[in-house]
KEKE-3310 file (N, C-alpha, C; in steps of 0.2 Angstrom, whole numbers, plus 5000, padded with zeros to 4 digits):
npx = (4923:4916:4917:4916:4912:4918:4915:4925:4931:4944:4956:4956:4959:4972:4974:4968:4974:4985:4996:4994:4995:4989:4976:4969:4960:4959:4950:4938:4920:4909:4918:4917:4924:4920:4908:4915:4924:4916:4909:4920:4924:4913:4915:4927:4924:4915:4924:4933:4924:4919:4930:4931:4933:4932:4927:4928:4923:4927:4920:4923:4922:4927:4919:4904:4887:4876:4869:4864:4873:4884:4893:4885:4874:4880:4887:4876:4870:4880:4881:4868:4870:4877:4872:4876:4882:4872:4865:4873:4873:4866:4856:4850:4840:4849:4860:4874:4879:4888:4881:4876:4889:4905:4912:4910:4907:4905:4899:4904:4900:4907:4912:4927:4933:4927:4922:4930:4939:4930:4930:4942:4948:4939:4936:4940:4948:4948:4948:4948:4939:4940:4930:4927:4939:4947:4945:4949:4958:4976:4977:4967:4971:4982:4977:4969:4977:4985:4974:4969:4976:4977:4984:4988:4978:4970:4970:4959:4956:4946:4944:4940:4952:4957:4965:4982:4990:4983:4981:4978:4982:4996:5000:4996:4997:5008:5018:5017:5015:5026:5020:5008:4994:4988:4978:4974:4957:4945:4930:4932:4938:4929:4920:4907:4901:4887:4874:4866:4874:4884:4877:4876:4889:4894:4885:4890:4903:4901:4894:4901:4916:4933:4941:4933:4925:4935:4939:4927:4924:4937:4945:4954:4964:4957:4961:4971:4964:4969:4983:4985:4993:4987:4974:4957:4959:4957:4948:4938:4933:4924:4929:4930:4944:4946:4949:4952:4960:4976:4990:4994:5003:5017:5024:5036:5042:5056:5056:5061:5067:5055:5048:5036:5038:5031:5020:5012:4999:4993:4982:4979:4966:4961:4959:4960:4968:4969:4970:4973:4977:4986:5000:5009:5020:5028:5044:5047:5056:5068:5069:5056:5048:5043:5033:5025:5020:5016:5005:4996:4994:4990:4999:5010:5023:5024:5025:5033:5041:5044:5057:5064:5078:5088:5092:5101:5106:5096:5087:5093:5094:5080:5077:5083:5076:5063:5056:5058:5056:5060:5065:5076:5069:5070:5078:5079:5085:5073:5063:5054:5045:5041:5035:5024:5017:5013:5005:4994:4990:4981:4963:4956:4961:4958:4956:4955:4943:4950:4962:4967:4978:4985:4976:4974:4987:4985:4977:4985:4997:5007:5009:5022:5018:5019:5025:5023:5014:5005:5004:5003:5017:5029:5036:5037:5031:5041:5034:5022:5022:5025:5018:5013:5025:5028:5018:5022:5033:5028:5022:5033:5040:5031:5030:5043:5042:5032:5038:5049:5043:5036:5047:5053:5042:5043)
npy = (5216:5200:5190:5174:5164:5148:5133:5121:5105:5107:5099:5097:5109:5113:5104:5109:5121:5132:5126:5110:5094:5082:5079:5073:5062:5050:5037:5033:5031:5045:5056:5067:5069:5065:5074:5086:5086:5085:5098:5106:5103:5108:5121:5123:5121:5132:5143:5141:5142:5156:5162:5162:5149:5134:5117:5101:5094:5079:5066:5051:5033:5016:5006:5010:5009:5016:5032:5033:5026:5035:5049:5060:5063:5068:5079:5087:5089:5096:5108:5113:5116:5128:5143:5154:5149:5141:5149:5149:5137:5124:5113:5097:5083:5073:5079:5091:5108:5123:5139:5156:5162:5168:5157:5139:5125:5107:5093:5077:5060:5045:5027:5021:5009:5006:5017:5027:5028:5033:5047:5052:5059:5069:5078:5093:5090:5097:5094:5079:5069:5056:5045:5033:5027:5016:5004:5006:5001:4997:4998:5007:5019:5021:5024:5035:5046:5052:5057:5068:5081:5095:5112:5115:5107:5094:5080:5072:5062:5051:5039:5024:5015:4997:4987:4983:4981:4987:4995:5009:5012:5009:5019:5031:5032:5024:5027:5042:5054:5068:5079:5079:5081:5074:5068:5059:5056:5055:5051:5058:5070:5077:5092:5093:5081:5071:5068:5057:5048:5046:5039:5027:5024:5021:5010:5001:4999:4991:4980:4975:4966:4970:4972:4974:4986:4995:4996:5002:5014:5019:5020:5009:4996:4981:4966:4951:4941:4929:4931:4940:4946:4948:4943:4941:4944:4957:4972:4988:4999:5010:5014:5014:5016:5004:5005:4992:4986:4980:4990:5007:5001:5006:5010:5013:5018:5023:5036:5037:5045:5042:5034:5034:5041:5032:5029:5021:5017:5005:4992:4978:4967:4953:4941:4950:4964:4980:4995:5011:5023:5032:5040:5049:5053:5058:5063:5069:5078:5073:5081:5086:5076:5074:5085:5083:5069:5069:5078:5070:5058:5058:5062:5055:5055:5051:5038:5021:5019:5008:5008:5005:4996:4996:5009:5017:5029:5038:5035:5039:5053:5057:5054:5064:5075:5077:5065:5056:5042:5033:5018:5005:4992:4974:4963:4948:4934:4929:4938:4946:4937:4930:4940:4943:4931:4932:4943:4937:4928:4934:4934:4944:4959:4976:4991:5008:5020:5032:5028:5027:5024:5013:5003:5003:4998:4986:4979:4979:4972:4959:4941:4935:4931:4918:4921:4913:4902:4908:4904:4907:4912:4909:4920:4937:4952:4966:4978:4991:4992:5000:5006:4993:4988:4997:4993:4979:4982:4988:4978:4970:4964:4955:4947:4941:4935:4925:4918:4912:4904:4895:4889:4882:4874:4865)
npz = (4911:4915:4930:4935:4949:4953:4961:4967:4974:4986:4985:4971:4965:4962:4951:4941:4938:4929:4915:4907:4900:4903:4914:4930:4941:4953:4963:4976:4978:4979:4980:4972:4960:4947:4944:4946:4935:4925:4925:4924:4911:4904:4906:4900:4887:4885:4887:4875:4865:4867:4864:4851:4845:4837:4839:4847:4862:4868:4875:4882:4885:4887:4882:4875:4872:4870:4873:4885:4893:4893:4898:4897:4905:4916:4912:4908:4920:4927:4920:4922:4935:4936:4935:4929:4918:4910:4900:4889:4883:4872:4876:4871:4870:4864:4862:4866:4865:4863:4862:4856:4856:4850:4844:4841:4851:4851:4861:4860:4862:4865:4862:4866:4861:4849:4842:4840:4828:4818:4821:4820:4809:4807:4816:4826:4840:4855:4868:4877:4888:4898:4906:4920:4917:4921:4914:4902:4887:4883:4869:4865:4872:4865:4853:4856:4860:4849:4842:4849:4846:4843:4846:4862:4867:4877:4888:4899:4913:4924:4937:4946:4954:4951:4946:4948:4937:4926:4911:4912:4925:4925:4915:4921:4935:4940:4931:4928:4915:4912:4910:4918:4929:4942:4954:4970:4975:4987:4997:5009:5004:4998:5001:5000:5003:5004:5016:5013:5006:5016:5025:5017:5016:5028:5031:5021:5026:5037:5032:5020:5015:5020:5009:4998:5002:5003:4990:4984:4992:4996:4986:4983:4976:4969:4977:4977:4988:4993:4993:5002:5017:5029:5027:5031:5044:5049:5052:5051:5062:5073:5090:5108:5119:5132:5150:5154:5145:5139:5138:5133:5118:5108:5092:5080:5063:5054:5041:5024:5010:4998:5006:5020:5036:5050:5063:5077:5088:5100:5107:5118:5120:5126:5114:5104:5094:5095:5085:5089:5085:5072:5065:5051:5038:5023:5020:5033:5045:5057:5069:5069:5072:5086:5088:5077:5077:5090:5089:5082:5089:5105:5119:5115:5118:5131:5133:5131:5115:5103:5090:5074:5075:5066:5065:5075:5077:5074:5083:5095:5092:5092:5104:5112:5108:5111:5112:5123:5127:5118:5111:5104:5094:5097:5086:5076:5068:5056:5062:5056:5050:5061:5068:5059:5060:5073:5074:5065:5074:5082:5085:5079:5071:5074:5067:5070:5063:5061:5056:5042:5034:5039:5037:5024:5020:5026:5017:5006:5009:5005:5001:4990:4972:4961:4945:4933:4937:4945:4959:4976:4986:4999:5003:5008:5000:5000:5003:5005:5019:5030:5041:5046:5049:5060:5068:5071:5078:5089:5096:5099:5110:5115:5104:5104:5116:5113:5103:5110:5119:5111:5105:5116:5120:5109)
capx = (4924:4912:4920:4912:4915:4916:4917:4928:4934:4951:4961:4956:4961:4979:4974:4965:4978:4991:4996:4995:4993:4985:4973:4965:4959:4957:4948:4932:4914:4907:4923:4915:4928:4916:4905:4919:4927:4910:4908:4926:4924:4909:4918:4933:4920:4913:4930:4935:4919:4920:4936:4930:4936:4927:4930:4924:4925:4926:4918:4924:4923:4930:4913:4897:4882:4871:4870:4863:4880:4889:4894:4880:4869:4884:4888:4870:4869:4885:4879:4862:4872:4880:4867:4879:4884:4867:4863:4878:4873:4860:4856:4845:4839:4854:4866:4875:4883:4888:4877:4877:4896:4908:4914:4905:4910:4900:4901:4903:4900:4910:4915:4934:4935:4924:4919:4935:4941:4926:4931:4949:4950:4933:4934:4945:4946:4951:4948:4945:4938:4938:4927:4928:4945:4950:4944:4952:4964:4981:4975:4963:4975:4987:4973:4966:4982:4986:4968:4969:4983:4977:4988:4985:4973:4971:4967:4957:4953:4944:4943:4941:4957:4954:4970:4989:4992:4979:4985:4978:4986:5003:5001:4995:4999:5014:5023:5013:5019:5029:5015:5002:4992:4984:4978:4969:4951:4940:4925:4935:4941:4923:4917:4900:4899:4880:4872:4864:4880:4888:4874:4878:4896:4894:4881:4894:4908:4898:4892:4906:4923:4937:4944:4928:4924:4940:4939:4922:4924:4943:4949:4959:4963:4954:4967:4970:4964:4973:4989:4985:4996:4982:4968:4952:4960:4956:4942:4939:4927:4925:4929:4933:4949:4944:4954:4954:4964:4983:4993:4996:5010:5018:5029:5038:5046:5059:5055:5067:5066:5048:5044:5034:5038:5025:5020:5005:4997:4989:4981:4977:4961:4960:4962:4959:4972:4966:4975:4968:4980:4992:5003:5014:5021:5033:5048:5047:5063:5069:5067:5049:5044:5039:5027:5020:5017:5012:4998:4991:4994:4990:5004:5014:5030:5024:5024:5038:5040:5049:5058:5068:5084:5093:5093:5101:5107:5090:5084:5097:5092:5073:5076:5085:5072:5055:5053:5063:5055:5061:5070:5076:5066:5074:5077:5083:5084:5066:5059:5048:5040:5038:5030:5018:5013:5010:4999:4989:4987:4974:4956:4954:4964:4953:4959:4950:4942:4955:4969:4966:4984:4987:4970:4976:4993:4983:4974:4990:5003:5005:5015:5024:5015:5024:5024:5020:5009:5001:5004:5005:5023:5029:5040:5032:5034:5044:5031:5016:5023:5028:5013:5013:5032:5027:5014:5026:5039:5025:5021:5039:5042:5026:5032:5049:5040:5029:5043:5053:5039:5035:5053:5053:5038:5046)
capy = (5209:5197:5185:5169:5160:5141:5130:5114:5103:5110:5095:5097:5116:5113:5100:5114:5127:5131:5121:5103:5089:5077:5081:5068:5061:5043:5036:5029:5034:5050:5061:5073:5070:5065:5080:5092:5086:5087:5105:5110:5102:5112:5128:5123:5122:5139:5147:5140:5146:5163:5165:5161:5143:5129:5111:5096:5091:5072:5062:5044:5027:5011:5004:5014:5006:5021:5038:5031:5023:5040:5054:5065:5065:5071:5086:5091:5091:5101:5114:5116:5118:5134:5148:5159:5145:5138:5153:5148:5130:5122:5106:5094:5076:5069:5083:5097:5112:5130:5144:5163:5164:5169:5151:5134:5118:5102:5088:5070:5054:5039:5021:5022:5003:5004:5022:5032:5029:5037:5054:5054:5064:5073:5083:5096:5089:5102:5091:5073:5067:5048:5044:5026:5026:5010:4998:5008:4996:5000:5000:5013:5024:5023:5027:5042:5051:5056:5060:5074:5084:5102:5115:5116:5102:5091:5074:5071:5056:5050:5032:5020:5009:4991:4982:4986:4980:4990:5000:5016:5013:5010:5025:5038:5032:5021:5031:5047:5059:5074:5085:5077:5083:5069:5067:5054:5059:5050:5055:5063:5075:5080:5096:5093:5074:5071:5063:5051:5044:5045:5033:5021:5022:5017:5003:4997:4998:4986:4975:4972:4964:4976:4974:4977:4992:5001:4998:5006:5020:5022:5020:5004:4990:4974:4963:4944:4939:4923:4933:4945:4942:4948:4942:4939:4946:4964:4976:4995:5002:5015:5011:5018:5012:5002:5005:4985:4983:4980:4995:5007:4999:5011:5008:5018:5016:5029:5037:5038:5046:5042:5031:5039:5040:5029:5028:5018:5016:4999:4989:4971:4965:4946:4939:4956:4969:4987:5000:5017:5030:5032:5046:5047:5059:5058:5069:5072:5078:5070:5086:5087:5070:5075:5089:5081:5063:5071:5081:5065:5053:5061:5060:5050:5055:5048:5030:5018:5018:5004:5010:5001:4996:4998:5016:5019:5037:5042:5034:5044:5060:5059:5055:5071:5081:5077:5058:5052:5035:5029:5013:5001:4985:4968:4960:4942:4930:4927:4942:4948:4931:4929:4946:4943:4925:4934:4947:4933:4924:4937:4932:4950:4966:4981:4998:5013:5023:5037:5025:5024:5022:5006:4999:5002:4993:4978:4976:4978:4969:4953:4937:4935:4927:4916:4924:4908:4898:4912:4901:4911:4910:4910:4926:4943:4957:4971:4985:4993:4989:5005:5006:4987:4987:5000:4989:4974:4985:4990:4972:4966:4960:4950:4942:4938:4930:4920:4914:4908:4899:4890:4885:4878:4868:4861)
capz = (4911:4921:4933:4938:4954:4952:4967:4966:4980:4987:4982:4964:4962:4958:4945:4935:4937:4925:4909:4908:4894:4906:4921:4931:4948:4954:4970:4977:4977:4983:4980:4968:4955:4941:4943:4945:4929:4920:4926:4921:4904:4901:4907:4895:4881:4885:4885:4869:4860:4869:4861:4844:4843:4835:4840:4850:4868:4867:4881:4880:4889:4884:4879:4875:4866:4869:4877:4893:4896:4892:4903:4895:4910:4921:4909:4908:4927:4928:4916:4925:4942:4936:4933:4924:4912:4906:4894:4883:4880:4869:4878:4869:4872:4862:4861:4870:4861:4865:4858:4858:4857:4843:4841:4843:4853:4852:4865:4857:4867:4861:4865:4863:4858:4842:4838:4839:4821:4814:4823:4820:4804:4805:4821:4830:4847:4860:4875:4878:4895:4899:4913:4921:4913:4923:4910:4895:4885:4880:4862:4866:4874:4860:4848:4858:4861:4843:4840:4853:4843:4843:4850:4869:4868:4884:4889:4906:4915:4930:4937:4952:4953:4952:4945:4948:4930:4921:4907:4915:4931:4923:4912:4924:4941:4941:4928:4924:4910:4915:4909:4921:4936:4943:4962:4972:4978:4990:5000:5014:5001:4996:5006:5000:5004:5006:5022:5011:5004:5022:5027:5013:5017:5035:5030:5017:5031:5042:5028:5015:5017:5019:5002:4994:5005:5002:4982:4983:4995:4998:4979:4983:4972:4971:4977:4977:4995:4995:4994:5007:5023:5035:5024:5036:5051:5051:5050:5052:5066:5078:5097:5114:5123:5139:5155:5156:5140:5140:5133:5126:5115:5102:5088:5074:5058:5051:5034:5020:5003:4996:5011:5025:5043:5052:5070:5079:5096:5100:5114:5117:5124:5125:5107:5099:5094:5093:5084:5090:5082:5068:5062:5046:5033:5019:5021:5040:5048:5064:5073:5068:5074:5092:5087:5072:5079:5096:5087:5079:5094:5111:5124:5112:5121:5138:5133:5127:5109:5099:5083:5070:5078:5062:5065:5082:5077:5073:5090:5099:5091:5094:5112:5114:5105:5112:5112:5128:5129:5112:5112:5098:5095:5096:5080:5076:5061:5056:5066:5052:5049:5068:5069:5056:5063:5080:5072:5063:5080:5085:5081:5075:5072:5073:5065:5071:5057:5060:5054:5035:5031:5041:5035:5017:5020:5028:5011:5001:5012:5002:4999:4982:4968:4955:4939:4929:4940:4949:4965:4982:4989:5006:5004:5009:4996:5004:5001:5009:5026:5035:5047:5048:5053:5066:5072:5073:5083:5095:5100:5098:5116:5115:5098:5106:5121:5110:5100:5115:5122:5107:5104:5122:5119:5103)
cpx = (4920:4916:4915:4916:4913:4919:4919:4931:4942:4956:4961:4958:4967:4979:4972:4969:4984:4991:4997:4992:4988:4982:4969:4964:4956:4954:4941:4926:4913:4913:4921:4919:4925:4912:4909:4922:4922:4909:4914:4927:4919:4911:4924:4929:4918:4918:4932:4930:4919:4925:4936:4932:4930:4930:4925:4927:4923:4925:4918:4924:4925:4925:4907:4893:4877:4872:4868:4869:4886:4889:4889:4877:4873:4885:4882:4869:4874:4883:4873:4864:4875:4875:4870:4881:4878:4865:4867:4878:4866:4860:4849:4845:4846:4860:4867:4880:4883:4883:4878:4884:4899:4910:4909:4909:4905:4904:4899:4904:4902:4913:4922:4936:4933:4922:4924:4938:4937:4927:4937:4951:4944:4932:4941:4945:4951:4952:4945:4945:4936:4936:4927:4934:4949:4950:4946:4958:4970:4981:4971:4967:4980:4984:4971:4971:4984:4980:4967:4976:4983:4982:4984:4979:4975:4967:4966:4955:4951:4942:4943:4946:4954:4960:4977:4991:4988:4983:4984:4982:4994:5005:5001:4996:5006:5020:5020:5018:5021:5024:5008:5001:4987:4984:4973:4964:4947:4935:4927:4937:4935:4920:4910:4897:4892:4879:4870:4869:4884:4884:4875:4885:4896:4891:4887:4900:4907:4897:4897:4912:4927:4940:4939:4926:4929:4941:4933:4922:4931:4948:4954:4958:4960:4959:4966:4970:4968:4981:4990:4988:4991:4975:4963:4953:4959:4950:4943:4932:4929:4925:4932:4938:4946:4950:4957:4959:4972:4986:4993:5003:5011:5024:5030:5043:5049:5057:5062:5065:5058:5044:5043:5037:5031:5025:5012:5005:4992:4987:4979:4972:4959:4964:4961:4965:4969:4971:4971:4971:4985:4994:5009:5014:5028:5038:5049:5053:5063:5067:5060:5045:5040:5033:5022:5017:5013:5005:4993:4990:4995:4995:5008:5021:5030:5025:5030:5036:5046:5051:5063:5075:5090:5095:5095:5103:5101:5086:5087:5095:5085:5072:5078:5081:5065:5052:5058:5063:5056:5066:5070:5072:5071:5072:5081:5081:5077:5061:5053:5043:5037:5034:5023:5014:5010:5004:4993:4986:4981:4968:4954:4959:4960:4957:4954:4949:4947:4961:4968:4972:4986:4982:4972:4982:4990:4980:4980:4996:5002:5011:5016:5020:5019:5021:5020:5014:5004:5000:5006:5011:5023:5033:5035:5035:5035:5041:5025:5016:5025:5024:5013:5020:5031:5023:5018:5031:5035:5023:5027:5041:5037:5028:5038:5047:5037:5033:5047:5049:5037:5041:5054:5049:5040:5052)
cpy = (5205:5191:5180:5165:5152:5137:5123:5112:5105:5106:5095:5104:5116:5109:5104:5120:5127:5126:5114:5099:5085:5080:5075:5067:5053:5042:5033:5034:5039:5056:5067:5074:5070:5071:5086:5092:5087:5095:5109:5108:5107:5120:5129:5124:5129:5144:5147:5144:5153:5166:5163:5154:5138:5122:5106:5094:5083:5068:5055:5039:5021:5008:5008:5012:5011:5027:5038:5028:5028:5044:5061:5068:5070:5078:5090:5094:5096:5108:5118:5119:5125:5139:5152:5155:5143:5142:5151:5141:5129:5115:5102:5086:5072:5073:5088:5101:5119:5134:5151:5165:5164:5162:5145:5128:5113:5097:5082:5065:5048:5033:5021:5015:5003:5011:5027:5033:5034:5045:5057:5060:5069:5078:5086:5095:5093:5099:5084:5071:5060:5047:5036:5023:5019:5005:5000:5003:5000:5002:5006:5019:5026:5026:5034:5047:5055:5059:5067:5078:5091:5106:5116:5112:5097:5084:5073:5064:5055:5042:5030:5015:5002:4986:4986:4986:4983:4995:5008:5017:5014:5016:5031:5038:5030:5026:5037:5051:5065:5079:5083:5080:5079:5068:5061:5058:5054:5054:5060:5070:5080:5085:5096:5086:5074:5067:5057:5046:5042:5038:5026:5019:5018:5011:4998:4995:4992:4979:4971:4970:4970:4977:4977:4984:4997:5001:5002:5013:5024:5022:5015:4999:4984:4969:4955:4942:4933:4926:4938:4942:4943:4947:4938:4940:4952:4967:4984:4996:5006:5012:5015:5013:5010:5002:4998:4982:4985:4985:5002:5004:5004:5008:5013:5016:5022:5029:5038:5039:5046:5038:5035:5036:5037:5028:5025:5017:5010:4997:4982:4970:4957:4944:4944:4961:4975:4992:5007:5023:5028:5039:5045:5053:5057:5064:5072:5072:5076:5075:5089:5082:5071:5079:5086:5075:5064:5074:5076:5060:5056:5058:5054:5050:5052:5041:5027:5017:5014:5006:5005:5001:4997:5005:5019:5026:5040:5041:5039:5051:5062:5059:5061:5077:5079:5070:5054:5045:5031:5024:5008:4994:4980:4965:4953:4939:4928:4932:4944:4943:4930:4934:4945:4937:4927:4938:4943:4929:4927:4935:4938:4956:4972:4988:5003:5017:5029:5035:5023:5022:5015:5001:4998:4997:4986:4975:4975:4973:4961:4948:4937:4930:4925:4918:4919:4904:4902:4909:4907:4908:4911:4917:4932:4948:4963:4978:4985:4990:4993:5005:4999:4985:4990:4996:4982:4976:4986:4984:4968:4962:4954:4944:4938:4933:4924:4915:4909:4903:4893:4886:4880:4872:4863:4857)
cpz = (4916:4923:4936:4943:4954:4958:4965:4973:4980:4984:4975:4961:4959:4952:4939:4934:4933:4919:4911:4902:4897:4913:4923:4939:4948:4961:4970:4976:4982:4983:4976:4962:4948:4939:4942:4938:4923:4920:4922:4913:4900:4901:4901:4888:4880:4883:4879:4864:4861:4865:4853:4841:4841:4836:4844:4857:4868:4874:4880:4886:4885:4879:4880:4870:4866:4874:4884:4896:4895:4898:4901:4901:4915:4918:4909:4915:4929:4926:4920:4933:4942:4932:4927:4917:4907:4900:4888:4880:4878:4871:4876:4872:4871:4860:4866:4866:4864:4860:4861:4859:4850:4840:4843:4845:4854:4857:4861:4862:4863:4865:4862:4859:4851:4839:4837:4832:4817:4815:4821:4815:4802:4810:4824:4837:4851:4867:4874:4886:4895:4906:4913:4916:4915:4918:4903:4893:4883:4873:4861:4867:4868:4854:4849:4858:4855:4840:4843:4851:4842:4847:4857:4871:4874:4884:4897:4907:4922:4931:4945:4951:4954:4951:4945:4941:4925:4917:4910:4921:4930:4920:4916:4931:4943:4938:4924:4920:4914:4915:4912:4928:4938:4951:4964:4976:4980:4994:5005:5010:4997:5001:5006:5000:5007:5012:5019:5009:5010:5025:5024:5014:5023:5035:5026:5022:5035:5038:5023:5018:5016:5013:4998:4996:5003:4994:4981:4985:4996:4991:4979:4978:4974:4971:4978:4985:4998:4996:4999:5014:5029:5033:5030:5043:5054:5049:5053:5056:5071:5085:5102:5117:5130:5144:5156:5151:5142:5135:5137:5124:5109:5098:5082:5069:5054:5044:5030:5012:5002:5002:5017:5032:5046:5059:5072:5086:5095:5107:5112:5122:5122:5119:5102:5100:5091:5091:5084:5086:5077:5066:5057:5041:5030:5020:5028:5043:5055:5069:5074:5071:5081:5091:5082:5075:5085:5095:5084:5085:5101:5116:5122:5116:5128:5139:5129:5120:5105:5092:5080:5073:5074:5061:5072:5082:5077:5080:5095:5099:5094:5102:5115:5112:5105:5113:5117:5129:5123:5113:5106:5100:5094:5090:5080:5069:5061:5060:5063:5052:5056:5070:5065:5058:5070:5078:5069:5068:5083:5081:5077:5076:5070:5072:5066:5065:5056:5058:5047:5032:5033:5038:5027:5016:5022:5021:5006:5003:5010:5002:4991:4979:4963:4949:4934:4931:4944:4957:4970:4985:4996:5008:5004:5004:5001:5002:5005:5016:5031:5041:5050:5052:5060:5071:5075:5079:5089:5099:5101:5104:5117:5110:5101:5112:5118:5107:5104:5118:5118:5105:5110:5122:5114:5105)
residu = (MET:THR:THR:ALA:LYS:VAL:GLU:VAL:PRO:PRO:LYS:LEU:ARG:PRO:VAL:PHE:ARG:GLY:GLN:ALA:ARG:TYR:ARG:GLY:ALA:TYR:GLY:GLY:ARG:GLY:SER:GLY:LYS:THR:ARG:THR:PHE:ALA:LYS:MET:ALA:ALA:ILE:ARG:ALA:TYR:ILE:ALA:ALA:ALA:ASN:GLY:GLN:THR:GLY:VAL:VAL:LEU:CYS:GLY:ARG:GLU:PHE:MET:ASN:SER:LEU:ASP:GLU:SER:SER:MET:SER:GLU:VAL:LYS:ALA:ALA:ILE:ALA:SER:GLU:ALA:TRP:LEU:THR:PRO:PHE:PHE:ASP:VAL:GLY:GLU:LYS:TYR:ILE:ARG:THR:GLU:GLY:LEU:PRO:GLY:ARG:VAL:ASP:PHE:ARG:PHE:VAL:GLY:LEU:ARG:HIS:ASN:LEU:ASP:SER:LEU:LYS:SER:LYS:ALA:THR:VAL:ILE:LEU:ALA:TRP:VAL:ASP:GLU:ALA:GLU:SER:VAL:SER:GLU:ALA:ALA:TRP:ARG:LYS:LEU:THR:PRO:THR:VAL:ARG:GLU:ASP:ASN:SER:GLU:ILE:TRP:LEU:THR:TRP:ASN:PRO:GLU:LYS:LEU:ASP:SER:PRO:THR:ASN:LYS:ARG:PHE:ARG:GLU:SER:PRO:PRO:ASP:SER:ALA:LYS:ILE:VAL:GLU:MET:ASN:TRP:ARG:ASP:ASN:PRO:TRP:PHE:PRO:ASP:VAL:LEU:GLU:GLN:GLU:ARG:VAL:SER:ASP:GLN:ARG:ARG:LEU:ASP:PRO:ASP:THR:TYR:HIS:HIS:VAL:TRP:GLU:GLY:GLY:TYR:LEU:THR:ASN:SER:ASP:SER:GLN:VAL:LEU:SER:GLY:LYS:TRP:GLU:VAL:GLN:ASP:PHE:GLU:VAL:SER:PRO:SER:TRP:ASP:GLY:PRO:TYR:GLN:GLY:GLY:ASP:PHE:GLY:PHE:SER:GLN:ASP:PRO:THR:ALA:ALA:VAL:ARG:CYS:TYR:VAL:ALA:GLY:ASP:THR:LEU:TYR:VAL:SER:HIS:GLU:ALA:GLY:ARG:THR:GLY:LEU:GLU:LEU:ASP:HIS:TYR:ALA:PRO:PHE:ILE:GLY:GLY:LYS:ILE:PRO:ASP:PHE:ASP:LYS:HIS:VAL:THR:ARG:TRP:ASP:SER:ALA:GLN:PRO:GLY:ASN:ILE:SER:PHE:ILE:LYS:ARG:HIS:GLY:LEU:PRO:ARG:SER:VAL:PRO:VAL:ASP:LYS:TRP:LYS:GLY:SER:VAL:GLU:ASP:GLY:VAL:SER:PHE:LEU:ARG:SER:PHE:ARG:LYS:ILE:VAL:PHE:HIS:SER:ARG:CYS:PRO:ALA:ILE:ALA:LYS:GLU:ALA:ARG:LEU:TYR:SER:TYR:LYS:ILE:ASP:ARG:LEU:THR:GLN:ASP:VAL:LEU:ALA:ASP:ILE:VAL:ASP:ALA:ASN:ASN:HIS:TYR:ILE:ASP:ALA:LEU:ARG:TYR:ALA:VAL:GLY:PRO:MET:VAL:ARG:GLN:SER:THR:TYR:THR:LEU:SER:ASN:LEU:GLY)
# end
């Protein structure tokens, strides 16, 4: 029996192991997810045909007016990239099918909105791969699912997230099926991320606004900038800490259940707040705080760190287990709003590129929006704020001082 070695990004390996009805990946440009799913779709077709099976691998997008708008070129390139695989495929200008095997599997490329009905009763679909799945409508998903009904048939999807309320996001990210293996994939997860794309990414990071950059490269949603609490106030760039800066200031937010433990280090230089380091993890036990955070933020234990004062027992514990300079942050009525106002008082908040989690929160940390009028409200949504809270705690004494000064002036 011949064994073939297939290289896939490490983060995608668990997605293709074992049984699953749904397999997928979402994220930004350069992750390698589309090419990997194209390759694995070809391998799935080969395995089925080698076992004597006859059927169809359905490659769909919401709209497809011609093969130029399909995933055909990706599948062709994927087959060509595996020398052992190419002899088992007949690749024409307008078709792809297996050959020289006991069974036969054809690739079909369709637009889900208008072309799926013609296929429903005419083909045995063993696999459906939906690329650019963000734009797929709820009607199309309801139509596709019963079309892929053979024993052990599967539905795969790849997409770049755009809207929180998209049918794809709701189905496969907010409430994924139990039989789903779906991961986030971005350029950092691609071990073969090419230099030419790295040059484009760095250029886009300088040129684009943070919201657009994170959508394109980091798989972020396109958010309503008017509702973003820190809109227009932050950017991501590499920097070296200057000895003339004030700091370091450190803050931490305790994790609970699915909420991550979050810690940050920052500095103040004039009218700019620099966030140099972050550390965070879901499910981090208190006795692991010191080694884990210390491994991400050098000499974290040597500086005062302000933690959520609602957890005095936790602060007492970590002080005795490696973080002796941990103290509770002062809180008062309106301290969240005062802290946010203080953060917004900086001309710019700069996150180092090694701090992707707080940059992600800065995009998503938002005011509530009226459901009927879509007006931006004054209340802040209590979400996407673990690293932001840690940052507020880090500068807590400055927030208190600025609030006191302003109240005296009033």
